[in-house]
N, C-alpha and C positions, 0 to 999 in steps of 0.2 A: 607502270600495270600494262601491259601489253596490249597495244590497239586491238580492234578486230572483233567480229560477231568469236569465233571459235574461243577467243580468251574468254570474254565476258559470258559466255554459253560455260564455261567447265570453270570459271570462281563462283558460280551457285553451284555448280556439284551440279551439272542439269549433263542430261545425253541428247542428241540432238531428236529423239521420240517429244523428251521427256518437253525442250524447243517447243515440239511442234502442236504437242498437245495443251500447251499454255499461248501458245498463237491462235488456235480456234476457240480456245474458249475464250478469249480477251475480245475475237471477233465477235461472236454470236450474244457477246454481253452489250455488246456496240451498235448490234444488229449490221453486222460491217462482210461484206462480201467478200470469201478471201477466198484459194484455191484449196482444191482437194489435200487431207494429209500425206499421199499419194503424189503428189504435186510441189506440195511442202515439201518433202526427203528431199527430191530431186534440187529444190530450188535452195534450202538450207548446203546441203554439200555443195556447191558450187559457187554457193555467197561467200563462205570459207575458204574456198580453195582460191577467188581468188577470178570464177571463172563466170560468174554472173554478177551486175551492179544490185545493192541493193535500192529499188524502186523509195521513193518519198511515201509510196501508198505504205509497203513495209516496214519502211524505217519507220515512220509513226505508228505503229504495235510494237514494234522491237524495243526503241527506245525506254518504254514506258515497263515493260516485263527485263528491261535487263538493269532498267539503273543509269542508262549510260548517255553520255551528248553525241552529237550525230559523229562528231571527230574519230570519236571511240570507235564508234558499230564502224565507219565505215575505213580506219584507218588514211582518212583524206587528212589532208591539207586545210587549215582556217581559212572559212572563208573570206575574203580583202573585204577590206571597210568600206563601204560605199562614201564615194566622191562630194565632195561641200564646192557646187558649182558658183562662183561669182558670191561678188560679196554683198548682197544681198540678202543673198539667202546665210550666210555666214553673223549675216546683222541680225535676221528672221530666228536665228537660231539662241545668236547668243539674249536677244530680249522673255525670248520666251524661256530660258532658263532662267533669266535674271528673277520670273516672277514665280517661281516652282517651290521655292522658302515659303510661302505661303499656302500658295496652292496644292501643291502636288506633295512634297516631301510626309502631309501626313499620309496619306494614299497610300504613300508607298511603305509607310510605317505598318500599316496596317494589312498591306496585303505580304508584309514581310510575316507577321505575326499571327495570317493566315497558315499561311505554308508550313512555320515552327507548331504548330495546333496539330495540321493534318500530319506531317511529318511522328513524329512524336506519336501519337494514333495509333496510321500509317505504314508507319516507312516512309525513305525519303525515293523507290525505286521508281513512283509512277510522278514522280513530281521536276523529270532531270528538265522538262521541255520549260513548265511554269518556269521556275527556278531562273535557267539560262535568259528568259524573255527579262524576267522581270530584275537580272542583275545588269544586261543590253541598256533594259530605260536607265536607268540610274546611271549607270559610266557614261550613258550618249550626255545626260542632263549635265556630270562633275565635265567634261569635256565644254562645253560652252558656258560655262557658269565662271564669270571674270573674278569678281567684286568680293571678299572674304566672306559677308555677310550673305550672300547665294548659295559660293558653296560649300561654310562648314556644313550645312542643315543635310545641304548629300550627303556631303560626302560619310558624317556622322549617320545618316541610315543604309549605304551604302556599308561602311563600314559593320554591321551589324548585322547585313545582309546575305556578305561575303561571308564571315563563318559561319552561319548558320548551312552556306551551301557548301563550304566547306568541311563541314560534319560530315554531314550528306554524303556527299563525293566519298567519304571516310568508309562511311560504314556502307556503300557499295561495294566497295573494295577499288576504286577510282584512285589511288593512291597518288597522281604526278595532277589529277586535277585536284586532287584536295589543298595541294602544297601550293598551287597558284592560286587556290581561293583565298587563300591565307597570309598568301604574298600581295595582291587586291586591297585585303581589308583592313593590312598592314599598313600603306601607300594611304589607305581614303580615311583610314586614322591622325594620319599625321598631318592631310590634310585637313581631317578636321578638328584639329590640338587634340585630341583628345587620348591623354596618355591610357586609360580607365580601358578603348577600347584595343588598344595598342598589346596590352600589357593581357587582356584577356587572347586574341589574336596568337599572341608567342606564347601561351600556357598552353591554347587548342593543339595551334602548329606541336608544338614538341611533343603530342601522341601519335603524329607521323612517325618519328623519328625510333620512338617508341617501340610503334605494330614494325618499320623498317627493320629491327634490330639493333638501333644505337641508344640507349633505353641510359645510357652514362651523357651522352651526349643531348637527349631529350630533356635530366634531370637539370645537368649544364642553361640553358633555355629559359624552364622553368620560373628558374634561381631569378634568371639577369630579368624575366619578365617582372619580377617580386619587387626588384630594384628601378625598375623605369619611372619617374620620379611617386614614389611610393604617397609621401602627403597626400597627394590628388589621389590615392585612389581610395574611391568606398569601402567601408568595414567588410560588408556584405564578398564586396571583389578581391582583399585582398586572403579573407578567407576561405573560397573557394580559391587560387592560387594555392597559400599551402596546405590544403587538401591536395591540390594536383599533383603537385609535386612529393606527397607521402607514399602517392598510389605509383608517380613515378620512379620512386626509390626503391621501392620495393618489388618492383618490376626489375629493378639489377639484379636483386640476390644477396647472395650473402657479402657482406661490408656495409651495406646503407639501410641494415634494420633501427640502428641504434635513431639515422637520420630520418626514418621513414615515422618512426615513434615521435622523436620531436613535432614533426610537422605536421602531425593533426594534431598533438596537442598545442602548436599554434594556430591551425583552423576554429578546435572549439574554444580559444580564448577571441579569438576574433569575432567568430560569427556575431552578428547585435539580435539579443534574446528579445525582436520586437514585432516578434507574430509572423512577419511576412514575410515571405517566401522567396520575393523577385527586389533588385533592385530596382529605385526610384531612376537612377538617373541612367538603369543599362539592364534593360530589359532583356539582355542576353542573359542574364545570371537565374541561375534558377537553383537555391542553396533555403534548406531551415534547418532544422537540427530534425527532421523527419531522415532529407534528406544525406546529411552529412552522416547520420546514423548509418545509412545505407551502403555510405564508403566509407567510411571507418571499417564496415562489414566487411569492405571489400579489399579492404589494406591487409587487414589484421589476415584472412584467410592466404592471400597470398605470401604472407610470414607465418605462417604456419602457425598460428597462434590460438588458442584451444578455443578463445574466449569471443573469437571470430563466430560461432554460430548462434550465442545468445543472441550477439546484434544483426544478424542477418532474419535472424527467423523476426524479432521483433520488427525488423526493415519489413516484413512480409507481410504481416498483420497491418501494416499503417501505409506498405506502397499504395496510394495512387496508381485507379487501376486505367488512365490516360497517358499513364508511361508504359506505356506495352516496350520501347526495345530496350528501359533503362528495369524492367521487370524480367525480363528475357537474361538481363547481367544477373538480377541477384538471385533466377536458378542455378544460374554460372556459377557462382560465386559460391554458391551453399553446397551446389556435387562437389568444387574442391574441399572445400571445408570437410566433407564426410569421407569426400580421401583420403583426407591425409592422416582421418580415426579410420579408418581400414571398414570403413561402413559402405561395405560398397552399394546394395541395394537404396540407399538410400539415396548415394551418390544419380546409381541409375535414374532413381525416379526422378528426381529434379533435372536428370541433363534431360530427358527426353522432353521435361517443361520449357527446359530454355530451348530447342531445337526447334521447337515447337512454335513460339513466340517469335522466333527469327527465322520459319520460314512464311510466318505470320508477315512480317513486317519487311524483307526481304535484305534480312543483314547479314550480306556477305560478312564481315570484319564480327559479328559473335559468331555467324557461320562455325566460322576458322576454332575458336575456340570452341565450341562445343569438341569436330573434333578432332583438335587436340588431348580435352577431357575426354573424351572416348577412348579415344589409343589409349588410356594408364587405367582405363577399368578392366 
């Protein structure tokens, strides 16, 4: 993804006037004093053309509006890391990190859970600063944790938070950031000696490849994830990876239909019938029979299977209202299924609902899908 305000704005499909309107509305809601609309029009033009530097004051408004980091917004180089001066400072940080596994790790996990809930209901764009600070705190702690007993709990927490941050970045259209966050998650999982988190990060990272136009490579990566110490993977994670393989095979298109169907069957067989929604050993995974039904409908819709309609409408009836972004995807799937049957009015109706939810959560990823489907009407 190209860096800079113009690229971030256009990725959202906003004109300069729309950006100014959103900035002023954001400021009014938070009782912030900013320039007039006329002055902001000049500022935005000069920011985008490199004739004016975005100040911290306005960057604090633009980051949550556009779901971007400071680097992506300004196009600057990463700020250098602070230097640790002297052995006493070093030992102080090492001592502090040594106690984190007992004191701070539960707080890290609770913060990740809060950010996950906020992301699921409201979208990722407004959480950029919080997530960056959250990851930085855990990376700092891991840097100065010496022994495995101290490192593993922090690394496990970092692996889970990094995959969440990566998925948020992908949803916001920040592809480079998403890829790097997945690489961070994989490294943390290796440090934690956790094949579960490693396989999950690999499985989600495959979606970056698929979105970038490399679906065959994405399929290979998710299959490799399933071969990553399979015997240590939980049944729910294995079911999740199989369902992801099915979706990615369907994205390839002709020639992979049988593989997609086989992966769906495997996911159904692997999913525990325990009434639980999440994996006790890995809270990053949300998967029960209802979620898998929605996923199956998604795959079948991509394959042009007429039975997708029944699965998708059943999923819509059972949908958890807190999964706002997932519901946007469900309406996209229904629109695609109706399009395959030539039912254009129904397709338009679901596409309108998908667009509203995508705009509500600021999902660039689903907005792109909506635009692709709109082009087929």
